[in-house]
N, C-alpha and C positions, 0 to 999 in steps of 0.2 A: 880796845877801841869801842866807843859807843856811837851808835847811829840813831839819829832822831827819825822815828817812823812817821810817815805822812798820816794825816788825820784818818783817811779811810782804813788804812792798815791798823791803826791804833784801835779803832772801833771793832775790827775783826777779832782783836785779842780779848775784848770784854766777855763775849760769850764763852770763850775757852776757859778763862779764869773763873767765870761764874759756874760753868758746868762742872769742872773738876772740883771746885770748892764745895759745891752742893753734893756731889756724889761721895766725896771723901768724908764730909763732916755731917751733913744733914740727911744723907741717905746711906748710912753705913751697911744696911742689910743688902744693898746691891752687890758690893764686893767686900765681904767680911774679911778682915785681916789682910787686906790688900790695899795698897795706895795707888791711885791712878795718877800718873804723871804725864808730862808732855815735853817735847823738844820743839822749838819754834825756829823755822828757817825762812830766810828771805833770799830769793834767787835773782832778784832785779831783772827778771825776764831774759836771763842768759842761760843757754843750754849747759855751759860748763858748771855754773853754780848749782844748777838743778841736779846734775849727776853727782857732784860732790856732796850735796846735802843727802841724797838718797843713799849713797855709799856709806856716809857717816852713820846714818840710821841703821843700816844693816850690819855695821861693824861693832855694834854694842859698846860704843864709846872708845874702842881701840883705834889703832892707826890705820884706818881704811882697809880693814881686812874683813870682808863680808862673811857672815856666819861664824865669826870667831868671837868667843866669849871666854874670858879667864877670870873667874871669881866674881863676875858681875851678877847683879840681881835684877837688872832692868830688862824686861821682856817686851819686845815690840809686838803689839796687838794689831794695829792698823795705822794707815797713813791717811790723814785728813788734809785735803788741799782744795784751794779755790782758784787754781790757775786757769789760763786759757786752754783751748783745745790742744794746741801744739805742745804746750808744756805738759799737760795731762798725759798725752801720748808718750812723751819721753819718760815720764815717771813710770807709766805702765810697762814699758819695755823691760825695766829692771825688776820692778816688784812682781811682775807676772812670773818670772823665773823662780822666785822664792815663795810664790803663792801667798803673798801678804795682801790682805784686803786694802783696796784703795777707794776711799770715799770722797767724792767730789761734791762740794756745795756750790759750785759755779755752773753756769749754763754751758754745756759742751756741745760739740758737733755730733751729728747723727752717726759719724764714723765710729765714735767711741761707744756706741750702743750695740756693737756686735758681740753677742755673748760667746760666740765660738772663739773669736780672736782675743777677747778680753773678758774671761769668765770671772775675774776677781775685781771687776770695776763696778762700783755702786754710785748711783746718782741721787743726791739729796734734793735737787730742785723738783718740785711736784710736776707731774705730767701736765702740760699746758692744755691738752684737750679737755680734761675735766674742768679746768679753770675757765676756759673760754665757753664751754658748754653751759657752765653755771651762769656766766654773764648773759649768754643768749637767752637762757630760761628766764632770767630776771627781766631782761628787756621785753621779752614777749609777755611776761606777766603784767608789766606796767604799760605795755603797748608803746614802748619808746623806740626811736630810731637809733640814736647814738647818745649815750650819756655816761659819765664816769665820775668817780669821787676818789680822792686819795688824800691821806693825811699821814704825816710822819712826826715822830717825837723823839728827841735825842737828849741825852744828859752829857754834860761836858766832864763831870768829875767821876772818878771810879769809885763806886760804892755798891753795896749789896742792895738790889732793888726789893721792894715789897712784893708780895704775891699779887696784889691788885694791879701793880704797875708793870708786871712782867710781860704780859701779852702785848702791851703797847710799845715797850722798849725793844723787845726782840722782834725786829721787823726784817723781813726779807733775808739778807745774808746772815745776820746775827741769829735769826730764828733757825735757819738751816744748820748753822754751825753748832748751835746748842743741841739740836735734835741728833746731829751726827755723833756727838760724844755720848749722848744718852743711849742711842741704839747700840753702840759698841759695848757700853758697860752692861746693858741688859742682855746682850747676846753672850757676853762672858759669864754672866750670872747663870745662864741656862746650862753652861757646862759645869762639870764637877771641878773641885779645886785641883784635882790631879791634872786636869787638862791645861790649867793655867801655867804649867811649868814651861810652856813655850814649845819651840821646835816645830818641825814640819807637820806632825800629826795634830798638834794643838791648833795650828793655823788652819789646817784643812778642815777640822771640825768646826772651827769658828765660822767658816763660810756657810755651813749647813744651818747654824743657829742664826746667822744674819738673815738668811732667807725665811726663817720661820719665827723669828722673834717679834713680839709685838708688846708695846707698853703704852701707858698713859702718861703724857708729859704734864707739866704744871698747869696747862690749860685744859687738862682732862680730855685731850685729843688723842685718838688712837694713831700711833705712828708705827709703820712697818714698811719693809721692802716688798714689792709685789713680785709676781713670777718673772718679770722682765728685768729685775734689778733696779727698778725705779722706786723712789720713795713715794708711798701712797699717802696723800693727805686728804682730809676733809676740810672744807672751808666754812667758816662762819660768815653770815651776812650781818654786818654791823651798821647800825644807824647812829651816826655821830650827832649828838644833841648838845646844844648850847644851854647851860644852866643859867639861872638868874645871876650868879656871880661871875658870868662871862667865861667860865671854864668849859672845856669840851669833854663830854663823857660818851663812851661807846656803849651802845645798848644792842645786845644780840637779838635780832628779829627773824633770823632764818638760818638755814644751813644747806650746804651742798655736799652730799655724801656719795662716795663712789660705791656703786653696787657691783660693778665688774669693770673689766678693762675698757668697755665701750659704753657703759650705761651709768647714769647718775640719778640720784634722788634729790629733787629740789623741793624744799619746804620753806614757807615764809608766813609770818603772822602779820598781815597787813594792818590789823587794828593796833599793833604795838608801835607802828612807825609814827614818828613825830616829824611832820613836814615843816619846812621853814614858813614863816608868815606869808611871804609873797606867793607861796603856793595856794594860799587860802584854804588849806586843809583838803585840797583835792589833788590826787596823784597826777603827776605830769603826764601829758600825752602828746604825741606828735602825729596821730592818725587824724584824717579828715572825715572819718565816718565811724559809726558805732560798730562794736564787735558783732560778727555773725555768730549767732548762737548755735549750739548743736542742733542738727536737723536741717541746716542750711549750708550753703557754700558760697564762696566769694565769686563775684562776677565783675571783672575789672572794667571800669568805665573807659570807653574809647576816648583817647586824647587826654586822659587824666593820669596823674602819677600812680604807681602801683599801690600806694597806700590808700588810694581813694577807690572804693568799689561799692557795688550793691550786693545785697544778700538775697539769694534765690533759694526757696525751699526745695529740698531734695524731692525728686520724683518718686512715685510709688515703686517700692522694691529696692530703693537706695537709701543710705543713711550716712550721716556724719556725726561722729561722737565727740569731736573737739571743736573748740571755738576757732573761727576763722579758717575753716577747712577749705583747701584749694579746690576740692572736688568731692562729690558724693560717691561712696563705695557701694557696689551692687551686693545685695544680700545673696547668700547661697540659695540654690533651687528649693530647698526644703524649708526656707525661712522667708519672712516678709517684714517690711518695715512697720514699726508701730505708728500711732497717729502723729507723734511729735517728729518722727523720722530721725531719731537719734539712736535707735537700737534695733537690731534684727531679732525677731521673735519667731519661734517655730510655727509653721502652718499646722492647722488642725486637719486631721484626716476625715474625709466625709464620703458618703455614698448613700444611695436611696435605701434606707433601712425600713424594717417593719415597724419600728418604734416611733418614728417621726410622724407628724400629722399627715403629710402627703402620702407616705407609705401606708398608713392606716386606712386612708380614704380609698386608695387604689386597691388595697388588699380586700377591703370590705365590698367594693363594687365587683371585684372578681368573684368572690364567694357568692354574692347575691345573684349575679348573672349566671353563674354555674348552676346554682340551685334552680333558677327558672328554667334553664335549658334541660336539666334533669327532669323537672316536672313535666315539661312539654313532651320529652321523650317517653316518660311514663304514660302520659295520656295517649300518645300515638300507639304505644304497645298495647294498652288496655283496649283501645277501640280499633284494633288493627283490621277488623273485618268490615268496618263501616265504609261507605262509598267515598267519603272525603279522604280517608287515609289511603284507601286502595288506589284512588285516582292519581295518575301521574307518577307511577312507579313508587310503591311503598318502600322498597329496599333503598332507593336513592334518598328518600326522606330520612330513614334511619341513619344512613351514612352521613348525611349532611348534619343531622342533629349531633351525632357523636363527634364529628370534626369541629363543630361549633363549641361543644363542651370542652374539647381539648384545646381549642383556640383560647377560650377564656382562661383555662388553667395554665396555659403556656406563659401567660403574663407574669405568673409567680416566679418564673425563672429570672425575670429582670429585677426583682426586688431582693435586697440583701447584699452582703459583701460578695463581690465577684470571686468565684472559684474557678479552677481549671475545668471542672466538669460542667458547671453552669454556663461558662463562656462557650464551650463547644456546642452545647445543646440549645442555647438561647436563640440564635438567629436561624440555625438550620431547622430546629423543630418548628418554629413559627412559620418559616417559609414552606415547609412540606405540608403541614397541617392546613394552612390557608389555601395551598394549591389544591389539596383534596376537596376542601369546601367549595372553592370556585369551580373546580371540575365537576362536582356533583350538581351545582346549579346549572352549569353549561349542559350537562347531560340531561337534566330535567327539561331545559329549554328545547334542546334538539329533539327530545322524545315527543314533546308537544307538537312540534312542527312536522315530524315524520308521521305521527299518528293522524294529524289532520290531512296530510297529503295522501296517506294510505287509505283514507276513508272514501276517496273518489273511486268510482268503478274502473277496473282495469289498470290501476296504478301499480307501477313496478316497485314502489316504496314499501309495499307490504312485506317484502322479504327482510326488510331492516327492522321490522317490529320485533319487540322482545327485549330481554335483559342483556343480550350480547352487545348490542349497540351502546347502551348506557355504560356497561362495564368497560367496554373498549375505550370509550372517551375518558372515563375516570382514570384508568390505568395508564393510558398513553400520556395524558396531560400532566398528571402528577408524577409519572415516571421521569419525564424530562426534568422536573424540578429536583427530584431525587438525584439525578445525574449531575446537575449543577452543584448541589450541595456536597456531593461526594468529591467532585473535583476541587471544590473550595477547601474542604478539609484536607485534601491531599496536597494541595499547593501551598496554601498559607492559612492555617486554621486560626480561629480567634484564640486569644489568650488574655489572662488577667494583666492589667497594666495600671499605671498611676499617671494622672495628668497633673503636672505641677505648674502649668503656665496659663491655662484658661481662666483660673480664678486666682486673684492676687493673694488671698489669705487662706486658701484651702488647697489641700492635696486630694484630688478626686480619684477614688478607686473606681475603675471601670474595666469593661471588656474591650480590648482592642480587637477590631474586626479582622485583623490580619491582612486581608486583601479588600480594600474598599471597592475595587472593581467587581469582585465576585459578589459583594453585598448588594450593590446596585443592580447587578445582573439578575440575581434571584428576585429582588424586589421588582425589577422591570418585567420579568417574565410573569410574575403574578399579576401585574397591571395589564399585561398583554392578554392574559386569559380573561380578566374582568372586562376588558374592552370588547372582546369577541362575544362574551356572554351578554353584555348590555346591548350590543348591536343586534344579535339574533333575537333577543327578547323584545326589543323595540320594534323590529320588523314584524314580529308575530303577535303584537299586542291586540290586533283587531280580529283575532280568530274567534269562532263562535263561543258563546257564553260557557259552555261546558268545559272549555279549556282556557278559562280566563286566568289561570295561574301565571301566564306570561306577563300579565299586567303587574302582578305582585313582584315577579322576578325583575321586571324592568325598573320598578321603583327601588327595589332593594339594591340592585347593582348601581343605580344612580347614587344612592347614599354611600355605598361601598367605594365607588370611584372618587366621589367628592372628598371622602375622608383621607384617602391615600394620596390624592393630588395635593391636598393642603398639608399633608405630612412632610413632604420633602422640604419646602422652604422653612417650615416650623422647626424641623429637625436640624437643619443647617444653621439656623439663627440662634439656637439655644446652646448653652454650655453646661458642662458638669453633669450633675445627676438629673437635671431637668431635661436633658436629651433622652434619658431613659424614660422619664415620666411621659414625654411626648409620644414615644413609641407605644408605651403601655396604653395610653388613652386612645391611640389610633386602633390598636388591636381590639380593645373593648368596644369602641364606637362602631367599627365596621362589622364586628361579629354580632353586636346587638341589632344593627340595621338589617342583617340577613335574617336573624331570628324573628324580629318583630314584623318585618314586612311579609315574610313568607308564611310563618307558622301561627302567629297570633290570630289572624282572621279565621284560620281553620279551627283553632282551639275555641274561638268564640262560637262557631257553629256547633262543634262537638259538645260543648258544655252548656251553653246558654240557649242555643237554637237547635235542639236535637231533631225537631221535625223537618229541618232542612237537610239533615244528613241521611237521605234516603235515595234509593235508586230511581224511584219515580220522579222525585223532584229534579234530579240531574237530567233525566231524559226529557222532562218537560222544558227545562232550560235550554236543552239542546235543540228541541223543536222550535222554541221561540227564537233562538239565535239563528237557526237556518231560515 
């Protein structure tokens, strides 16, 4: 009995005939000395016919006795089917027992993708996620909303197609059927001829080769099953072009390749695309605005469709590396955005170094002022027995000059890359040395006042005259600052740190003060001493001429206080290494104020006006003042 197959079923036979004919005659090296055959069954969507067909295949041509073979030479390698999901499940129920590969070229339900329940089931339809991802990539590339193209070409008569026409003929189901037969043949080639004898062992090993076999079909396209039993395809992007003779030719202009189960690679040669005339050679677009370039992000216009938006440049520290980015991404802490804002670049490390111009200037000033202080100290030591040096406590003058020298040199601790030792010594050494200097000035001032009061007949202040009072003032006032700094180091000592936020393009290496409260406490105490010293000197400025050093002290403390009062707002308003430069400048300026106002007039008398540096002259000034 003959049955006329419907047209769709008839065209399903064409790739079967073509593939087996090609393997047996045109590709004999795939299965040498072996002929690839086939049995074709129609189940008419009945479960009974389905089971009968499967049992017939398993019986080796005998009377429905599965696994029975008597003298037969036909070995069942695999079953190729394009049934619906229910029928495929019925076939799997029987074939799974015998571990025979079942390859489906139809679209099946997700239930049949369970590898545990159906370990011998293979799916030829390509995974749709890669297909759809490729379409989305293409739509985004051309900035399209929805667009699609489809062409089909069929031949009514059965004939061997040419290599050029193969790709256009084998469409959809036919293409999958053809590849199904090819992959079974190539998997069989991977085994030795001994394995082709059939049986359970041969079929078991065939599964391993099906999972690892890969070949190039006539379209030079890599075909293989992935780790999930799905056929992995790469897709060509074809531009269908109408030739002058009104025929249609497909031109490959791009490709969608699977990189992994979740990633694809999209490539397209836009210059090779031939657009229809009504496109006017301009790619179609459905956007109402131009693309946002890298370095900017989309800002949807209120009341407009989502495809209509403005482009806003990314803020500092944020970037966007793709077109039409929905938002800008923040750079890591150690990186900043470039000028275009499309890439994060590393921040460069900076600190106040000896090599940069600012560091060289401050370092030079420090050495010059230190040399001047040493020179003044040398002059005072050389002329230690002269009245100008001996007046107003010579030892306090030496102590003040030494503390000023150390004050100038302490600024060197603020230059260079912060280290643990320099961070510990930086603020504490500065605070203690300056407290000793201010305490010495205060002791000088108090000594002048006590000396004047003790000069009156019967004054009880005479018992305070001498070195003990001055030494007590210096030790007591500076000792309190030593206690503050010791507590600071014990509670929260300074340490090397890096500031990544104050400067957008720099990482500033600095000393973290540890406790900001202790830093301003030490600074405030030093200001307190300076205020007391200024007040006492100001009140004693009108003492007789022989003791007019209080006028110099008053002016020097005015300079000193002015510098450090202006230091606080300047220090808080600057950032990075310039904060360090502000403090170094304040140290140099205040120390220079004390040195210049108190000692330069005396050096002028000692060096240039030696005739004024006599006891008689001082006594005469005292009488004139009285």
